[in-house]
C-alpha positions as CSV (number, residue, x, y, z in Angstrom):
1,X,7.9,-22.4,-10.6
2,X,4.3,-22.7,-11.7
3,X,2.1,-24.8,-9.6
4,X,0.1,-27.7,-11.2
5,X,-3.6,-27.8,-10.8
6,X,-4.6,-31.4,-10.4
7,X,-8.2,-30.8,-11.6
8,X,-7.0,-29.4,-14.9
9,X,-4.7,-32.4,-15.4
10,X,-7.6,-34.7,-14.8
11,X,-9.9,-32.8,-17.2
12,X,-7.1,-32.7,-19.8
13,X,-6.8,-36.5,-19.6
14,X,-10.6,-36.9,-19.8
15,X,-10.6,-34.7,-22.9
16,X,-7.8,-36.6,-24.6
17,X,-9.7,-39.9,-24.0
18,X,-12.9,-38.3,-25.3
19,X,-11.2,-37.1,-28.5
20,X,-9.7,-40.5,-29.2
21,X,-13.1,-42.1,-28.6
22,X,-14.6,-39.5,-31.0
23,X,-12.2,-40.5,-33.7
24,X,-12.6,-44.2,-33.1
25,X,-16.4,-44.1,-33.2
26,X,-16.4,-42.0,-36.4
27,X,-14.8,-44.9,-38.2
28,X,-17.9,-47.0,-37.7
29,X,-20.4,-44.3,-38.8
30,X,-20.8,-45.2,-42.4
31,X,-24.2,-45.3,-44.0
32,X,-23.7,-48.9,-45.1
33,X,-23.6,-50.0,-41.5
34,X,-26.7,-48.2,-40.3
35,X,-28.7,-51.3,-39.6
36,X,-26.1,-52.8,-37.2
37,X,-26.0,-52.5,-33.4
38,X,-22.3,-51.3,-33.6
39,X,-23.5,-48.3,-35.7
40,X,-26.1,-47.3,-33.1
41,X,-23.7,-47.7,-30.2
42,X,-21.0,-45.7,-32.0
43,X,-23.5,-43.0,-32.9
44,X,-24.5,-42.6,-29.2
45,X,-20.9,-42.6,-28.0
46,X,-19.9,-40.2,-30.7
47,X,-22.6,-37.7,-29.7
48,X,-21.9,-38.1,-26.0
49,X,-18.2,-37.2,-26.3
50,X,-18.7,-34.2,-28.6
51,X,-18.1,-31.9,-25.6
52,X,-14.5,-32.9,-25.2
53,X,-13.2,-30.9,-28.2
54,X,-14.3,-27.5,-26.8
55,X,-13.3,-28.6,-23.3
56,X,-9.8,-29.4,-24.6
57,X,-9.5,-26.0,-26.3
58,X,-10.6,-24.2,-23.2
59,X,-8.1,-26.1,-21.0
60,X,-5.3,-25.4,-23.5
61,X,-6.2,-21.7,-23.4
62,X,-6.3,-21.8,-19.6
63,X,-2.8,-23.4,-19.6
64,X,-1.4,-20.7,-21.9
65,X,-2.8,-17.9,-19.8
């Protein structure tokens, strides 16, 4: 039986939340809304969570190895 690595499980959960946040914030990033505070907050959050997609891919590769 394979042992579970708790840190990988935590990072996978963090990556999943980040990817969901990436998709949600992308909804608000339309040029028509560029003057609103929601646009600016969404833009910052969108850029902050960009690292989660490569992290999720690396974790998936680690799990397959």
